[in-house]
VOPANU-97569 format. One record per residue (C-alpha): residue in three letters; x, z, y. Coordinates in steps of 0.1 Angstrom, whole numbers, padded with zeros to 4 digits, always signed. Layout:
BEGIN
("ALA", (X, Z, Y));
...
END
This chain:
BEGIN
("MET", (-0428, -0754, -0222));
("SER", (-0441, -0723, -0239));
("PHE", (-0466, -0700, -0224));
("LEU", (-0441, -0673, -0216));
("SER", (-0415, -0696, -0202));
("LEU", (-0441, -0713, -0180));
("TYR", (-0453, -0679, -0167));
("ALA", (-0417, -0668, -0160));
("ARG", (-0410, -0700, -0141));
("VAL", (-0441, -0695, -0119));
("LEU", (-0428, -0660, -0111));
("ARG", (-0393, -0673, -0103));
("GLN", (-0409, -0694, -0076));
("LEU", (-0413, -0662, -0056));
("SER", (-0376, -0660, -0051));
("ALA", (-0380, -0676, -0016));
("ALA", (-0399, -0644, -0007));
("LYS", (-0379, -0621, -0028));
("GLY", (-0380, -0591, -0004));
("VAL", (-0418, -0589, -0002));
("ALA", (-0421, -0596, -0039));
("VAL", (-0397, -0569, -0049));
("ALA", (-0415, -0544, -0026));
("LEU", (-0448, -0553, -0042));
("VAL", (-0434, -0548, -0077));
("ILE", (-0420, -0514, -0068));
("ALA", (-0454, -0505, -0054));
("ASN", (-0470, -0516, -0087));
("LEU", (-0446, -0493, -0105));
("GLY", (-0459, -0464, -0083));
("LEU", (-0495, -0475, -0090));
("ALA", (-0490, -0476, -0127));
("ALA", (-0474, -0441, -0127));
("ALA", (-0502, -0427, -0105));
("GLN", (-0529, -0442, -0128));
("PHE", (-0512, -0427, -0158));
("ALA", (-0508, -0393, -0141));
("GLU", (-0545, -0389, -0132));
("PRO", (-0559, -0386, -0167));
("VAL", (-0530, -0363, -0177));
("LEU", (-0538, -0340, -0148));
("PHE", (-0575, -0341, -0156));
("GLY", (-0568, -0331, -0191));
("ARG", (-0545, -0302, -0180));
("ILE", (-0572, -0289, -0156));
("VAL", (-0597, -0290, -0185));
("ASP", (-0573, -0271, -0207));
("ARG", (-0568, -0244, -0180));
("LEU", (-0606, -0240, -0178));
("ALA", (-0610, -0239, -0216));
("ASP", (-0582, -0213, -0219));
("ALA", (-0598, -0191, -0193));
("GLN", (-0632, -0194, -0211));
("ARG", (-0617, -0185, -0245));
("ALA", (-0600, -0155, -0229));
("GLY", (-0634, -0144, -0215));
("ALA", (-0621, -0145, -0179));
("ALA", (-0630, -0165, -0149));
("PRO", (-0607, -0194, -0141));
("ARG", (-0582, -0186, -0113));
("TRP", (-0579, -0211, -0083));
("LEU", (-0542, -0203, -0083));
("ASP", (-0538, -0218, -0118));
("ILE", (-0560, -0249, -0110));
("LEU", (-0553, -0257, -0074));
("PRO", (-0517, -0272, -0079));
("LEU", (-0530, -0295, -0106));
("LEU", (-0561, -0304, -0086));
("ALA", (-0540, -0310, -0054));
("ALA", (-0516, -0333, -0074));
("TRP", (-0546, -0352, -0088));
("VAL", (-0560, -0357, -0053));
("VAL", (-0526, -0369, -0041));
("PHE", (-0523, -0394, -0069));
("ALA", (-0558, -0406, -0064));
("LEU", (-0553, -0411, -0026));
("PHE", (-0520, -0429, -0033));
("THR", (-0537, -0452, -0058));
("ILE", (-0564, -0461, -0033));
("GLY", (-0540, -0467, -0003));
("ALA", (-0513, -0484, -0023));
("GLY", (-0539, -0506, -0040));
("VAL", (-0553, -0518, -0007));
("LEU", (-0518, -0526, +0007));
("VAL", (-0507, -0543, -0025));
("ALA", (-0538, -0565, -0026));
("LEU", (-0535, -0574, +0011));
("HIS", (-0498, -0584, +0010));
("ALA", (-0501, -0600, -0025));
("ASP", (-0528, -0623, -0012));
("ARG", (-0509, -0632, +0019));
("LEU", (-0477, -0639, -0001));
("ALA", (-0496, -0659, -0027));
("HIS", (-0513, -0681, +0000));
("ARG", (-0480, -0686, +0019));
("GLN", (-0462, -0696, -0013));
("ARG", (-0490, -0719, -0024));
("LEU", (-0486, -0739, +0008));
("SER", (-0448, -0738, +0004));
("ALA", (-0452, -0751, -0031));
("MET", (-0474, -0780, -0020));
("ALA", (-0449, -0789, +0008));
("ALA", (-0420, -0788, -0016));
("TYR", (-0439, -0810, -0041));
("PHE", (-0449, -0834, -0014));
("ASP", (-0413, -0837, -0001));
("HIS", (-0399, -0841, -0036));
("VAL", (-0425, -0869, -0045));
("LEU", (-0416, -0888, -0013));
("HIS", (-0380, -0888, -0023));
("LEU", (-0387, -0902, -0058));
("PRO", (-0380, -0939, -0062));
("THR", (-0405, -0967, -0059));
("GLY", (-0402, -0972, -0097));
("PHE", (-0417, -0938, -0103));
("HIS", (-0446, -0945, -0079));
("ALA", (-0452, -0978, -0096));
("GLY", (-0461, -0959, -0128));
("ALA", (-0478, -0929, -0112));
("HIS", (-0513, -0931, -0098));
("SER", (-0517, -0916, -0064));
("GLY", (-0550, -0899, -0073));
("ARG", (-0532, -0882, -0103));
("LEU", (-0503, -0871, -0082));
("LEU", (-0526, -0856, -0056));
("LYS", (-0546, -0837, -0083));
("VAL", (-0514, -0824, -0098));
("MET", (-0501, -0812, -0064));
("ILE", (-0534, -0793, -0054));
("GLU", (-0542, -0779, -0088));
("GLY", (-0506, -0769, -0097));
("ALA", (-0501, -0751, -0064));
("THR", (-0535, -0734, -0067));
("ALA", (-0528, -0723, -0103));
("GLN", (-0495, -0708, -0092));
("MET", (-0513, -0689, -0064));
("ALA", (-0538, -0675, -0088));
("LEU", (-0510, -0663, -0111));
("TRP", (-0490, -0647, -0083));
("GLN", (-0521, -0629, -0070));
("SER", (-0531, -0616, -0105));
("PHE", (-0495, -0605, -0113));
("LEU", (-0488, -0587, -0080));
("ARG", (-0523, -0572, -0077));
("GLU", (-0530, -0562, -0113));
("HIS", (-0508, -0573, -0142));
("CYS", (-0475, -0561, -0130));
("ALA", (-0489, -0525, -0131));
("GLY", (-0507, -0533, -0163));
("PHE", (-0475, -0545, -0179));
("VAL", (-0457, -0513, -0169));
("ALA", (-0485, -0492, -0182));
("LEU", (-0485, -0510, -0215));
("THR", (-0448, -0512, -0221));
("ILE", (-0434, -0481, -0206));
("LEU", (-0461, -0455, -0200));
("LEU", (-0482, -0460, -0230));
("PRO", (-0454, -0451, -0255));
("MET", (-0450, -0419, -0235));
("THR", (-0485, -0408, -0247));
("LEU", (-0468, -0401, -0280));
("LEU", (-0451, -0371, -0263));
("ILE", (-0486, -0357, -0253));
("ASN", (-0501, -0361, -0288));
("ALA", (-0484, -0383, -0314));
("ARG", (-0515, -0390, -0334));
("LEU", (-0538, -0400, -0306));
("GLY", (-0510, -0419, -0289));
("ALA", (-0504, -0438, -0321));
("MET", (-0541, -0449, -0321));
("LEU", (-0537, -0463, -0286));
("LEU", (-0505, -0481, -0296));
("ALA", (-0524, -0496, -0326));
("LEU", (-0551, -0509, -0303));
("VAL", (-0524, -0527, -0281));
("VAL", (-0507, -0542, -0312));
("ALA", (-0540, -0555, -0325));
("PHE", (-0548, -0570, -0291));
("GLY", (-0514, -0587, -0290));
("LEU", (-0518, -0602, -0324));
("MET", (-0553, -0614, -0315));
("MET", (-0540, -0630, -0283));
("ASN", (-0512, -0647, -0301));
("PHE", (-0537, -0662, -0326));
("VAL", (-0561, -0674, -0299));
("LEU", (-0532, -0688, -0279));
("ARG", (-0520, -0709, -0308));
("LYS", (-0555, -0722, -0313));
("THR", (-0562, -0731, -0277));
("GLN", (-0529, -0743, -0261));
("GLY", (-0529, -0778, -0276));
("LEU", (-0567, -0781, -0270));
("GLN", (-0564, -0772, -0233));
("GLY", (-0536, -0797, -0228));
("SER", (-0560, -0824, -0240));
("VAL", (-0587, -0811, -0216));
("ASP", (-0564, -0813, -0186));
("ARG", (-0552, -0848, -0195));
("LEU", (-0589, -0859, -0195));
("HIS", (-0594, -0842, -0162));
("SER", (-0564, -0862, -0148));
("ASP", (-0579, -0894, -0162));
("LEU", (-0612, -0884, -0145));
("ALA", (-0594, -0879, -0111));
("GLU", (-0575, -0912, -0115));
("ARG", (-0607, -0931, -0123));
("VAL", (-0626, -0917, -0094));
("SER", (-0598, -0924, -0070));
("ASP", (-0595, -0959, -0084));
("VAL", (-0632, -0966, -0080));
("LEU", (-0635, -0951, -0045));
("GLY", (-0605, -0971, -0034));
("ASN", (-0622, -1003, -0045));
("VAL", (-0658, -0999, -0034));
("PRO", (-0661, -1034, -0019));
("VAL", (-0652, -1049, -0053));
("ILE", (-0675, -1026, -0072));
("GLN", (-0705, -1035, -0050));
("SER", (-0696, -1073, -0048));
("PHE", (-0694, -1075, -0087));
("THR", (-0725, -1053, -0091));
("ARG", (-0704, -1028, -0111));
("ILE", (-0721, -0996, -0098));
("GLU", (-0740, -0988, -0129));
("GLU", (-0712, -0997, -0153));
("GLU", (-0687, -0975, -0134));
("ALA", (-0711, -0946, -0132));
("ARG", (-0718, -0949, -0169));
("ALA", (-0681, -0950, -0177));
("LEU", (-0676, -0919, -0156));
("ARG", (-0704, -0900, -0173));
("SER", (-0688, -0910, -0206));
("LEU", (-0655, -0896, -0195));
("ILE", (-0672, -0864, -0183));
("ASP", (-0688, -0860, -0218));
("ARG", (-0654, -0863, -0234));
("VAL", (-0640, -0836, -0210));
("LEU", (-0669, -0813, -0220));
("GLY", (-0665, -0820, -0257));
("ALA", (-0628, -0811, -0255));
("GLN", (-0635, -0780, -0234));
("LEU", (-0662, -0764, -0255));
("PRO", (-0639, -0754, -0285));
("VAL", (-0615, -0737, -0260));
("LEU", (-0644, -0718, -0245));
("SER", (-0656, -0708, -0279));
("TRP", (-0622, -0693, -0289));
("TRP", (-0620, -0673, -0257));
("ALA", (-0655, -0660, -0262));
("VAL", (-0645, -0648, -0296));
("ALA", (-0614, -0631, -0280));
("ALA", (-0636, -0614, -0254));
("VAL", (-0661, -0601, -0280));
("ALA", (-0633, -0590, -0303));
("THR", (-0616, -0571, -0274));
("ARG", (-0649, -0553, -0265));
("ALA", (-0656, -0545, -0302));
("SER", (-0621, -0531, -0309));
("ALA", (-0622, -0511, -0276));
("THR", (-0655, -0495, -0286));
("LEU", (-0642, -0487, -0320));
("THR", (-0610, -0473, -0306));
("LEU", (-0629, -0450, -0282));
("LEU", (-0651, -0437, -0310));
("ALA", (-0620, -0432, -0333));
("ILE", (-0601, -0413, -0306));
("PHE", (-0631, -0391, -0300));
("VAL", (-0638, -0383, -0336));
("THR", (-0601, -0379, -0344));
("GLY", (-0597, -0357, -0314));
("ILE", (-0625, -0334, -0326));
("TRP", (-0609, -0332, -0360));
("LEU", (-0575, -0324, -0345));
("ASP", (-0590, -0298, -0323));
("ILE", (-0607, -0281, -0353));
("GLU", (-0573, -0282, -0371));
("GLY", (-0555, -0268, -0340));
("LEU", (-0535, -0300, -0336));
("ALA", (-0550, -0310, -0302));
("THR", (-0566, -0294, -0272));
("ILE", (-0598, -0303, -0255));
("GLY", (-0578, -0314, -0225));
("GLU", (-0557, -0338, -0246));
("ILE", (-0589, -0353, -0260));
("VAL", (-0602, -0357, -0225));
("THR", (-0568, -0372, -0214));
("PHE", (-0568, -0397, -0242));
("MET", (-0604, -0407, -0237));
("SER", (-0596, -0414, -0201));
("LEU", (-0564, -0432, -0210));
("ALA", (-0583, -0453, -0236));
("THR", (-0610, -0462, -0210));
("THR", (-0582, -0473, -0185));
("LEU", (-0564, -0491, -0212));
("ILE", (-0595, -0510, -0224));
("GLY", (-0601, -0521, -0188));
("ARG", (-0565, -0534, -0187));
("LEU", (-0569, -0552, -0220));
("GLU", (-0601, -0569, -0208));
("GLN", (-0583, -0579, -0176));
("ASN", (-0555, -0593, -0198));
("VAL", (-0580, -0613, -0219));
("ALA", (-0593, -0629, -0187));
("PHE", (-0558, -0634, -0174));
("VAL", (-0545, -0650, -0205));
("ASN", (-0576, -0672, -0206));
("MET", (-0570, -0683, -0170));
("THR", (-0533, -0689, -0177));
("VAL", (-0539, -0710, -0207));
("THR", (-0565, -0730, -0188));
("GLN", (-0540, -0735, -0159));
("ALA", (-0509, -0740, -0181));
("PRO", (-0513, -0779, -0184));
("LYS", (-0517, -0781, -0146));
("LEU", (-0486, -0761, -0141));
("ALA", (-0467, -0781, -0167));
("GLN", (-0476, -0813, -0150));
("PHE", (-0466, -0799, -0116));
("PHE", (-0432, -0788, -0129));
("GLU", (-0428, -0821, -0147));
("VAL", (-0430, -0840, -0114));
("LEU", (-0406, -0815, -0098));
("ASP", (-0382, -0820, -0126));
("THR", (-0383, -0857, -0122));
("HIS", (-0351, -0868, -0105));
("SER", (-0344, -0899, -0086));
("ASN", (-0319, -0923, -0101));
("VAL", (-0311, -0934, -0066));
("ALA", (-0289, -0906, -0053));
("GLU", (-0263, -0902, -0026));
("ARG", (-0227, -0900, -0037));
("PRO", (-0208, -0869, -0028));
("GLY", (-0194, -0874, +0006));
("ALA", (-0219, -0901, +0016));
("VAL", (-0215, -0909, +0053));
("ASP", (-0239, -0914, +0081));
("VAL", (-0229, -0949, +0092));
("GLY", (-0248, -0950, +0125));
("ARG", (-0258, -0985, +0136));
("LEU", (-0243, -1013, +0115));
("THR", (-0234, -1049, +0126));
("GLY", (-0253, -1063, +0096));
("LYS", (-0230, -1083, +0074));
("VAL", (-0245, -1082, +0039));
("SER", (-0226, -1090, +0008));
("PHE", (-0238, -1090, -0029));
("ASP", (-0208, -1089, -0052));
("HIS", (-0217, -1099, -0088));
("VAL", (-0248, -1077, -0088));
("SER", (-0269, -1072, -0120));
("PHE", (-0300, -1051, -0126));
("ALA", (-0325, -1047, -0154));
("TYR", (-0357, -1026, -0155));
("ALA", (-0358, -1001, -0183));
("GLY", (-0365, -1018, -0216));
("ALA", (-0366, -1053, -0200));
("GLN", (-0343, -1082, -0197));
("ALA", (-0322, -1086, -0167));
("ALA", (-0342, -1091, -0135));
("VAL", (-0311, -1099, -0114));
("SER", (-0280, -1113, -0131));
("ASP", (-0246, -1117, -0115));
("VAL", (-0258, -1125, -0080));
("SER", (-0232, -1130, -0053));
("PHE", (-0237, -1142, -0018));
("THR", (-0228, -1132, +0018));
("ALA", (-0251, -1131, +0048));
("GLU", (-0230, -1130, +0080));
("ALA", (-0242, -1107, +0108));
("GLY", (-0270, -1124, +0128));
("ARG", (-0276, -1151, +0102));
("THR", (-0309, -1159, +0083));
("ILE", (-0309, -1162, +0045));
("ALA", (-0340, -1173, +0026));
("LEU", (-0346, -1165, -0010));
("VAL", (-0370, -1188, -0029));
("GLY", (-0380, -1194, -0065));
("ALA", (-0409, -1190, -0089));
("THR", (-0427, -1157, -0093));
("GLY", (-0406, -1133, -0113));
("SER", (-0373, -1151, -0106));
("GLY", (-0357, -1120, -0091));
("LYS", (-0361, -1125, -0053));
("SER", (-0379, -1092, -0045));
("THR", (-0358, -1072, -0069));
("THR", (-0327, -1085, -0052));
("LEU", (-0338, -1074, -0018));
("SER", (-0351, -1041, -0032));
("LEU", (-0316, -1034, -0042));
("LEU", (-0304, -1038, -0006));
("HIS", (-0325, -1009, +0007));
("ARG", (-0319, -0989, -0025));
("VAL", (-0353, -0989, -0041));
("PHE", (-0331, -0993, -0072));
("ASP", (-0293, -0993, -0078));
("PRO", (-0276, -1021, -0096));
("GLN", (-0261, -1015, -0130));
("LYS", (-0232, -1038, -0123));
("GLY", (-0216, -1050, -0091));
("ALA", (-0218, -1037, -0056));
("ILE", (-0238, -1044, -0024));
("LEU", (-0219, -1040, +0008));
("ILE", (-0228, -1039, +0045));
("ASP", (-0200, -1044, +0069));
("GLY", (-0176, -1040, +0040));
("LEU", (-0189, -1005, +0030));
("ASP", (-0207, -0999, -0004));
("ILE", (-0243, -0989, +0004));
("ARG", (-0240, -0962, -0022));
("ASP", (-0214, -0945, +0000));
("MET", (-0239, -0943, +0029));
("THR", (-0266, -0916, +0033));
("LEU", (-0299, -0930, +0023));
("GLN", (-0314, -0922, +0057));
("SER", (-0286, -0940, +0077));
("LEU", (-0288, -0970, +0054));
("ARG", (-0326, -0974, +0057));
("ASN", (-0324, -0967, +0095));
("ASN", (-0305, -1000, +0096));
("ILE", (-0330, -1020, +0076));
("GLY", (-0365, -1031, +0086));
("VAL", (-0389, -1042, +0059));
("VAL", (-0421, -1062, +0062));
("PHE", (-0437, -1061, +0028));
("GLN", (-0461, -1087, +0014));
("GLU", (-0487, -1058, +0013));
("PRO", (-0488, -1043, +0049));
("PHE", (-0491, -1006, +0037));
("LEU", (-0509, -0992, +0067));
("PHE", (-0519, -0955, +0070));
("ALA", (-0555, -0944, +0076));
("ARG", (-0545, -0935, +0112));
("SER", (-0547, -0952, +0146));
("ILE", (-0530, -0984, +0154));
("GLU", (-0505, -0966, +0176));
("GLU", (-0496, -0940, +0149));
("ASN", (-0490, -0969, +0125));
("LEU", (-0467, -0985, +0149));
("ARG", (-0448, -0953, +0157));
("ILE", (-0438, -0951, +0120));
("GLY", (-0412, -0976, +0130));
("LYS", (-0400, -0956, +0160));
("PRO", (-0417, -0922, +0167));
("ASP", (-0403, -0920, +0203));
("ALA", (-0411, -0955, +0213));
("SER", (-0422, -0960, +0249));
("ALA", (-0454, -0978, +0258));
("ALA", (-0434, -1007, +0270));
("GLU", (-0415, -1010, +0237));
("ILE", (-0448, -1009, +0218));
("ALA", (-0463, -1036, +0240));
("ALA", (-0432, -1058, +0235));
("ALA", (-0433, -1054, +0197));
("LEU", (-0471, -1063, +0196));
("ASP", (-0464, -1093, +0218));
("ARG", (-0436, -1106, +0196));
("ALA", (-0458, -1101, +0166));
("GLN", (-0487, -1121, +0182));
("ALA", (-0508, -1089, +0179));
("SER", (-0514, -1080, +0216));
("ALA", (-0547, -1099, +0218));
("PHE", (-0564, -1085, +0188));
("VAL", (-0553, -1049, +0197));
("ALA", (-0566, -1053, +0232));
("GLY", (-0599, -1064, +0217));
("GLN", (-0603, -1033, +0196));
("PRO", (-0629, -1008, +0209));
("MET", (-0603, -0980, +0214));
("GLY", (-0573, -1001, +0219));
("LEU", (-0542, -0985, +0204));
("ALA", (-0562, -0955, +0195));
("THR", (-0585, -0974, +0171));
("PRO", (-0584, -0961, +0135));
("VAL", (-0575, -0988, +0110));
("GLY", (-0592, -0972, +0081));
("GLU", (-0578, -0965, +0046));
("ARG", (-0550, -0990, +0039));
("GLY", (-0560, -1008, +0071));
("ARG", (-0594, -1020, +0057));
("ASN", (-0610, -1021, +0092));
("LEU", (-0586, -1050, +0100));
("SER", (-0584, -1085, +0087));
("GLY", (-0555, -1095, +0064));
("GLY", (-0537, -1113, +0092));
("GLU", (-0542, -1084, +0116));
("ARG", (-0528, -1060, +0091));
("GLN", (-0497, -1081, +0086));
("ARG", (-0491, -1086, +0123));
("LEU", (-0491, -1048, +0128));
("ALA", (-0467, -1044, +0099));
("ILE", (-0444, -1070, +0116));
("ALA", (-0447, -1052, +0150));
("ARG", (-0439, -1019, +0133));
("ALA", (-0406, -1034, +0118));
("LEU", (-0397, -1050, +0152));
("LEU", (-0403, -1017, +0170));
("LYS", (-0377, -1001, +0147));
("ASP", (-0352, -1027, +0160));
("PRO", (-0329, -1027, +0130));
("PRO", (-0297, -1049, +0127));
("ILE", (-0310, -1061, +0093));
("MET", (-0346, -1074, +0086));
("ILE", (-0362, -1081, +0053));
("LEU", (-0394, -1102, +0054));
("ASP", (-0411, -1103, +0020));
("GLU", (-0438, -1130, +0024));
("ALA", (-0444, -1115, +0058));
("THR", (-0466, -1144, +0070));
("SER", (-0485, -1149, +0037));
("ALA", (-0518, -1135, +0051));
("LEU", (-0518, -1155, +0083));
("ASP", (-0537, -1187, +0091));
("ALA", (-0516, -1218, +0098));
("ASN", (-0519, -1216, +0136));
("THR", (-0510, -1179, +0138));
("GLU", (-0482, -1184, +0113));
("ARG", (-0467, -1211, +0135));
("GLN", (-0469, -1189, +0165));
("LEU", (-0455, -1160, +0147));
("GLN", (-0426, -1180, +0133));
("GLU", (-0415, -1188, +0168));
("ALA", (-0419, -1152, +0178));
("LEU", (-0400, -1140, +0148));
("GLU", (-0372, -1165, +0154));
("ALA", (-0368, -1151, +0189));
("ALA", (-0370, -1115, +0176));
("MET", (-0345, -1121, +0148));
("HIS", (-0319, -1135, +0171));
("GLY", (-0287, -1114, +0168));
("ARG", (-0298, -1096, +0136));
("THR", (-0293, -1104, +0099));
("THR", (-0326, -1116, +0083));
("LEU", (-0334, -1120, +0047));
("ILE", (-0367, -1138, +0040));
("ILE", (-0386, -1142, +0008));
("ALA", (-0410, -1172, +0011));
("HIS", (-0431, -1192, -0012));
("ARG", (-0442, -1216, +0016));
("LEU", (-0410, -1235, +0019));
("ALA", (-0418, -1251, +0052));
("THR", (-0416, -1217, +0069));
("ILE", (-0378, -1214, +0061));
("ARG", (-0367, -1248, +0073));
("ARG", (-0345, -1233, +0100));
("ALA", (-0328, -1207, +0077));
("ASP", (-0290, -1208, +0079));
("GLN", (-0288, -1207, +0041));
("ILE", (-0314, -1209, +0013));
("LEU", (-0307, -1192, -0021));
("VAL", (-0328, -1207, -0050));
("PHE", (-0334, -1181, -0078));
("ASP", (-0343, -1189, -0114));
("HIS", (-0345, -1162, -0141));
("GLY", (-0326, -1137, -0119));
("ARG", (-0297, -1160, -0110));
("VAL", (-0289, -1180, -0079));
("VAL", (-0289, -1216, -0092));
("GLU", (-0287, -1234, -0059));
("ALA", (-0276, -1225, -0024));
("GLY", (-0274, -1245, +0009));
("SER", (-0294, -1256, +0039));
("PHE", (-0329, -1270, +0036));
("ASP", (-0320, -1306, +0041));
("ASP", (-0290, -1303, +0017));
("LEU", (-0311, -1288, -0010));
("ILE", (-0337, -1315, -0007));
("ALA", (-0311, -1341, -0009));
("ARG", (-0296, -1327, -0041));
("GLN", (-0329, -1334, -0059));
("GLY", (-0326, -1302, -0078));
("LEU", (-0349, -1272, -0084));
("PHE", (-0356, -1266, -0047));
("SER", (-0365, -1302, -0041));
("SER", (-0389, -1301, -0071));
("LEU", (-0405, -1270, -0056));
("ALA", (-0408, -1285, -0022));
("ARG", (-0423, -1317, -0034));
("ALA", (-0448, -1299, -0055));
("GLN", (-0460, -1279, -0025));
("PHE", (-0462, -1310, -0003));
("ILE", (-0483, -1328, -0029));
("ALA", (-0505, -1298, -0036));
("SER", (-0512, -1292, +0001));
("GLU", (-0536, -1318, +0014));
("ALA", (-0535, -1301, +0048));
("ALA", (-0497, -1303, +0051));
("ALA", (-0484, -1321, +0082));
("PRO", (-0466, -1353, +0073));
("ASP", (-0434, -1342, +0089));
("GLN", (-0433, -1308, +0072));
("LEU", (-0413, -1321, +0042));
("PRO", (-0392, -1351, +0037));
("ALA", (-0405, -1378, +0014));
END
C-alpha cells in the first residue's frame, strides 16, 4: 500500500463520525482563509501608510480602520476557531482510536483458529495498540493542522500570483522544491522503515514469549542468554533505524536552508521590484509574512511526513489483519437452530491443510443423539481435525457434516457453537477468577448451577480450599493451579454450558489415576442424554463408549465396540496391547489378555 493510499484509508476510517469530521474540515477551510487574509491585510495597511507618507500627508483613520478591523476579526477568528478545532479534533481522534481497537479486537476474535495458530498473540496485541495509536496521531494532525495547510498550499498559495506574479512564483517554486525533496526522501526511507517495524514486531513477540515462559527460563538458567539475545535484537533495531533518522535529518536541514534562502530571495527581489515600480512595500511585507507562514507549514509537513512514514508499517500491519477474512463464513440465509437434539453425521468428509496432504479423508460415521463415540489413533491420524470440523474451526473441502439432518454450514456460527461444548487438551483458562472462568460457559448461571458443575467435575473440594473460593484469581493461563485443577475447571465450564453435544479432546489427560477414575464416573453421569465425542489416547478410559472409531492417516480403518475391536486383532488391538504392556501400573482387568 502506497503512502498516499495508506493515508487516504486512515482518513476514510472517520466515516463513522462523518458529521463531526466534515464540520472540522469546514472549520479548517475558514482557518486557512483567515491565516491567508491576515498578511494580505497587513500589507494593505502598510501600503496606505506609505502612500500617505509619499503624499506628505498624515494617514487618515478612515482609510486604515476598515482594514485594521478586518485584520482583528480574522485574528480573533483564527484564535477561537483554532481552539475549538483542536479541542474537538482531539476528542474525535481519541474516540475513533478506541473504536478502531474495538473493531480490530472483534475482527480478530472472529478469525479462524488456523489464523491464530500462525499469529503470535504478542504481535497481534502490538499491531492493535500501535496501529490504533498511529491512526489517532494522523487524525489529530490532519484535523488540527494539515487540513488547513493542504488548503493553503493547493488553493490559496496559487492566488498569490494575483497579488504579485513574480513574488508568488518564488513561493510556488519553494513548494515544488519541497515536494520533490519529500518524494526523494520517501523513496529512500519507506522500505527501510518497513524493516525497522518488522524488527520491532520481532522484539515484541520475543519479549511476550519469554515473559510467558519465565519458569522455563529460570529452570534452565536461560536468563543471561535470553537477555543477550534481546540486546542483540535491540542493536539490530537501532542499526536499521539510524539510516532512516539520517535521511529525515537531511530533509529537515534542507527545508530550513531552502526556507532561509527563499526569505532572503523574496526580500531582495521585492526591493528590486519596488525600485522598478513593479511591487509595493505592502506587497513585500505581505509576501515576507506569507513566506514565514508557509515555511512554518512546510516544517510541520516535514515532521508530519516523517511521522507518517514511521507509522506506515504499523498501519499497514493493522489493515492487513483487518483485511484478513475468515474462510469459515455463514452462508446467506443461515438459520438460528436453537437447541438441537444432537444427532451428528459425517458424510464422506475430506479436509487438507493448505499445502499439506489430506488430514481427513472420506470420513463417514453417524453418532445418534445421546450416544458416545470415541476417536482413537496415533498422533497425527486426524482425530482432532475431524472434531474441529464439527464446530467449524475449519470447513471440509469435500462432503458434509450434519446435525439433526441439517448441514452445519446452513446454521449461524453462534447457534451451532451454542450446541457444542468443548473440553480441550489444553484448558485455556483466562487470567481471571475461578467464577469468571466458569461463567464463560454460561454467563447467567446461578450459584446452584455453578456448584453442580463443579461437583460433577470433581472440582468442588479444591475450589473450596482456595483462599478466596470462587473469587480466587487463577493467574495467566491458570498457572496458579495444578494441571489437574485446570482441567477440572475446563470440564466444569463445559458442563455448565449444558450443550446437547460434548467434545472431549483428551479431557482427562492431566489428571492422576484416582481423580481420572472419579471423573470418568462423573462424566458418564453428566453425559447421559447428550451426544459425546471423545478423543483419547488412554484406551482404558473409553471402554464404555457406544462406538470406537480407529483413525489411521486421516481415515477410519476400524469401527466397533471396545470388545469387538480387541477381538478383531487389528490396529486397535495392537494399540491396546502396547499400552497395557507399557504401563506397569495398569490394573490387570483394564485390558483383556
